[in-house]
N, C-alpha and C positions, 0 to 999 in steps of 0.2 A: 635499472628503472629510476627515474627521478622521483624522489619522494618529498621534495621540498615544497611542492605546491606551486612552484614557479619554474620557468624555463627560459632559455635564451630566446632572443627574438626570432632567430632562424628556425627554432623548433616549434614555434607557436602556430596553431591552426588558423591563421588569419586574424584580422583585427577583431577585437571583441565587439560584437554586434553585427558583424558582416555575415553574409549568407554562408560563406565558407566556415566561419566559426560556428554558426548555428548547426550546420550539418555535422560537423566534427563532434560538437558537444552532445548532440542528440544520439549519434551513433555510439559514442563512448558510454553515456549513461544507460542507454537502452541495452547495450551488450553486457555491461557489467551486472546490472540488476536482473536481466533475463537469465544470465548464467547462475546467479545466486539462487534462483528458484529451483535449479536442478539439484541443489543441496538441501532444499527445504521441503518441497511438495511431492516428489515422486512416490513416497511411501503411501500417500493417500490413494494412489491408483491400485493398490493391492487391497484385497478383501480380508486376508488373514483368517479365512473361515476354518482352516485346519489347525490354527494355533490354539490348542486346548489349554486352558489355564488350570492345569491339574495340580499346580503347586501354589503356595501362598495362602492368603487369607480367603475367607468366604466372600468378602467384598470383591476381590479380584475375580473370583469365579463367577460372580453374578453380573459382571459387565462385559461387553464385547471387547476383545483385545484391540481392535482398531480404535475404538473409542478411548481406550486407555492410552494408546500411542498419541492420538490427536490431542488429548487433554494434557499429556505430559509435555509434548513439544510446545503446545500453546502456553502452558504455565511458564516454561523457560523463556519463550518469546515475550510474554507479558512482563516478566521480571526484567528482561533486557530493555524493554521500552521505558520502564521506570528509571532504570540506571541511565538510559540515554538522555533523560531530561537534563541531567548534569553533564555527562561525559560528551555527548554530541554537541550540546550548546556551548561547551567550553573548549572543544577540540580546535587547536590551531591548524591552519592549512598544511603545515609541514608534516603532520602526522596522519593525514587522512588515508593516503595510499597504503602505507604500512598497516594501518588499522584494518582496512578492508581485507587485505590478504591474510592477515593473522586471524581475523574472525571467521572467514570462509574456510581457511585451512583447518581450524579447530572443529568446525562443523563437519567437515569430511572425515576427520579422525573419529568423531563421534559415530558417524554412520558405519565405519569399519568395525568399531567396538559393538555397535548394535547387531551387526551380522554375526559376530562370533560369540556373543553372549546368549545363553539359553533363555527362551521366553518363560515366564513373563518379565524376568528381571532386566531384560534389555530395554525396557521402557525408560530406564534411567538415562540411557544415552540419547533418547529423543528429547528429554529435558535439556541436556547439555547442547544438543544441536540447536534447539530454539534459542537458548541463552546466548549462543555465539552469533546467531544471524540477526537478532532483533535490532542491532544498531547500524547495520549495513546501509539501509535506506537513507538514514540521516547523513551519513558520511558522503554518499553519492550526491544527495540533494544539495549539500553545501557547495559543491562545485558550480551549481546552476543558479542559485538564488540571487536576488538583488540586481537583476539586469532588465533592460527594456524588453527583452524577448524571453523572460523567464517562463511565462505561461507555455510558450511553444516548446521550450527545452524540457520543462517538467512534464508536459503532456507526452513527449517522447519517452521520458523515463517511466511514467505511469503506464504507457502502452505496454511496456515490458512485462509488468506483473499481470496485466489482463491476458495477454497472449501466452506468456510463459507458463502460467498455471496449467492451461490446457495442453500445451506442447509437451511439457515434461511428464505429465500424466500419460500422454500417448506414447512417449518413449518408454516409460516404465511398463506400460501394458505390453508393448511390443517385446521388451526384454523377457517378461514373464512368459509370454506365448512362445518365445524362442528357447525356453527351458531354464532361464535364470531363476533362482530361488527368490521368493518374495522378500526374504530377509537380506539377500545380497543386492537385490535390484536397486535400492536407493543409493548404495555406495557406487555401483558401476554407472548409474545415470550421472552422478556427480563427476566421475572421472571423465566421461565423454565430453563434458563441458569445461574442463580445466583449460585447454588451449584458448578457446575464444574468451574465457574469463580474463586470462592474462593480457590478451590484446586489448580488451575493453578497459582494464585498469591502467595499462600504459597510456592509452589515449586520454583518460581522465587526468593523468599526471601532467599533460601538456596544455591543459586549459588555462588561459590567463585569468587574472583577477578582473573583477568588474571595472569598467572604465569610469572616468570622472563624470561622463554624461549619464552612465547608468546610475551612479550614486546620486546625481542631481534629481533624477526621476523617481528612484525607488528607495532611497535612503541607504546609508552605509550599514553593513551587516557584520558587526564585530562579535567576537565571543562574548557571552553574557556571564556575569558573575552571579552568585546566589542572591545577593541583595537586589540586583537589577531584575532578575526573574521574579522575585517577590513583588517588587514595585510595579512591574508590568501587569502582573496578575491582579493586584489591588485596583489599578486604574481601569481595568477592563472586566471587572468581576461580573457585572450583570450580563453584558452581551456575550462575553466569552463562555459563561456558564451555559447559555442556550446553545451556542455553537458546539461546544464539547458534548452536550447531551445528544444533539442530533448526530454527531459523528459516532458516538457510542452505538446508537441504534443502527447506523449504516454498517458499522464494522460487524455487528452481530449478524445482520441480514446477509451481507456479502460472504461472511465466513461459513454460514450454513450452506449456501449455494456452492461454495468453492470446495470445502472439505468433504462434503458428502455428495459430490457430483456423480460418482459412480452409482451410488444407491438411488439418487434422484432419477437418473437416466433409466435405471432398471424399473423404477416405479412408473415411468412414462412408457415402458414397454420396449426400450431400446437397450440392447446388451450385446457384448462381444463385437463392438465397433470402436476400436481404439482411437480412430481418427476423429470421432465425434466431438471430443473435448477440444481439440485444436481448431476444428472447423467452426464450432459455435463461438469460441472466444476470438477468432480472427475477425469476424464481423462486428463483434462488440468493440474490439480494439479500434478498428477503423473509424467507427462512428464516434466513440468517446474521444479519441485523439483529435478529430476534426472539431468537435464542439468545444473542448476545453482549451485547445491551442489557439482558437480564434480570439481569445480574450486579449491578445497582444494588440489588436486593432483599436482597442479602447484605451486611449492614453490617459484619460482622467481617472485617477485612482479610486475616487469615491464612486463614480458611475460604474466602473468595472467591478467593484466590490458588491454593490447592490444588484448589479446584473447577475453576478454569480449566485447570489441568494435566490434570485428568481429561477435560475436554471436548476438549482437544487429542488425547488418546489415542483418544477416540471418533471424532474426525474421521479419523484414520489408519485406524481399523478400518473405517469406512465406505468409504474408498478401496479397501481390499483386497476388501471384499465387492462393490463396484461393478465392479471389474475382473474378478473371478471370474464375476459374473453376466453380464457382456457376453461374455466368452470362452465361456461355456456356452450363449449364445444366448438368455438369459432377458430381456435388456434391449435395446430398440430404441435407435437413435442419440440421440433427444432425451432420454429419461429417463437414459440413460447419461451424457451430458454434464452434465445438471443435477445428478445425484447425485455425480458426480465433482467438479464445481465446489463443491458443498456440503461434501464431505469435505475439500477443500483450503482453502476459504475460512473455514470455522469455526475451525480452528487459526490460520490466518494473521491473521484479524481479531481473534481473542482476544488475540494478542500485542499488537496495537495498542490494544485497548480495556481489557484487564484485567490481563494478566500483569505488565507493567512498571509500570503504574499502581498496582496493589496491592502489588507488591514494594517500591516506594518507601514507600508508606503503612504497610505492615506492619513494615518494618524501621526505620521512623522515620529515614530517611536524608535528608540535604540533597542534593537533586538535582532533575532535571526529566526529563520524558519525551523531550524533544528529544535529550538525550545518549544515552539507552538505545536509542531507536528508530533513531537514525542510526548508532550502533555496530552494531546488528543489520542495518540495511539495507545498510550499506557492505559488510559481509561477505557478505550474501545475494546482492547483485548481483555482487560479485566472483566468487562461485561460479558464477553464471550466465554471466558472461563467459568463464570457463574452459570451461564446457560449449559455448558457441557457437564458441569456437576449435577445440575437439575436433570439433564438428559439421562445421566447414569441411573437415576431413580425411576426412569420410565420403562415401559415394556421393551423387551429385546427385539420384538418384531415391529419396531417403530416404522411408520410410513413417512419417509423423509419428504416426499412430495407434499403431503398434507401439512407437515410441519412448516415447510417453506412457504406454502400459500397462506396459511394462517398467520405466520409471523410477518409476512409481507404486508398484509392488510392492516394488522394492528399497528405495526411500526410506522407505516406510511401516514396513517391518520394522526397519530400522536406527533410525528415529526412535522407535519404541515402546520399543526396548531402552534407548536413552539417556534417554527420558522417565521410565522407571521409576527410574533412578538419581537423576535430578534431583528427583523427587517425594519420595523417601526423604530426600535431603539437606536439602531445605527444610522438610519436615515437622518435622525435628529442630531445625534452626537457628532458624526463626521462633518456635518454642515458647519459646525462651530470650531473646527480644528484650525489652528494657526500654524504655519510652517516654521520649522526651526530656521535660524539664521543661515543664509546662503543656500537654502533649498527651494525648489520650485513648488509653489502652492498647488494643491491638488486641482483646483479649478483652473489654474493657469497653464496646465500642461496642454499643449496643442493637440487637438483631435484630428491629426492628419492621417 
């Protein structure tokens, strides 16, 4: 496998920016990150009701074992996001492929050790699993950023984690129903996805670098030094603070729905239907991919950025309408979960596909998506860790559907207020941006 980040002309999947290139890049990124989820999320499909915490401290005995596992993996994943601010933003292209394989291989080894270590002490290996996987997204994203079709490519990448979460849970539940232990199920689910993972990573290794036309439209995306990261943060302190706060709220909300999907479906009255996870997320994936990928038709970077903020607001409005409709008895469980997922994932994915991508392009900054996404992700997952710690102090018979609905309303109202301030700030700031020498001004990019 070529790990240099470049390849011979004959090996490349078409000219950068061509239809053939776009299809190749989307399939490569989708496949790789979809398979990564098979090493991260299957354990959430188990309930671990029989895992009695008869050993350890009184604290361990007072919390649910699954909550302990979710919190442990999340803590490792969050730490990995903070480390990724440096390592992903500084990673040269020549090391990305090897980095992806090393990280996922380490995560699978942790799942093996999780299966053979007695509970509750095997929670340590879930921490190691999360620590290994937290930087994979940034390494995959680095192959796609800074191109005229980045939104479409990244929408394909984000579609993977929308669909994959439900699919790998369905695979995990099927293995359990076929007699596989809940402790071995995560390891064997990962092994099932090893072959397609290797194919996806090989395809990533054949993706060419952005063309000069891409650079002219979207700015060059070099690795960032520590001083460059600090300077970027100082220049965008006001607007970026608002964006990061909204992303934290989105991460918390999305994670509640995702990590406790089994319990939420039970509260909705639907149980013992393994395919319900995959079916609900399939429709969310289709809608979110179409909305977020459509941003490539807006060539003006400032307009695209402000439009993406508007779509974030519409997503939160949909969440409020969906919760109200469910409480009023107008929505049955399946459309309720699909619409709620759509309202959460449209804003969440747009941060990945458009907001940070077009912020760099419109402001003509020297930077890369890895830095901004890992700055956002680290804070987002830290917020969710705090929520999980608070949850451990709550009643064991928690109604997760009620938690999801209450959190959806509160977060949506707060986020809409902050979003209005951010939109006004950037509508003024980006109108005064002057392009760097040799670059196409935001307003001069043709709207074809």
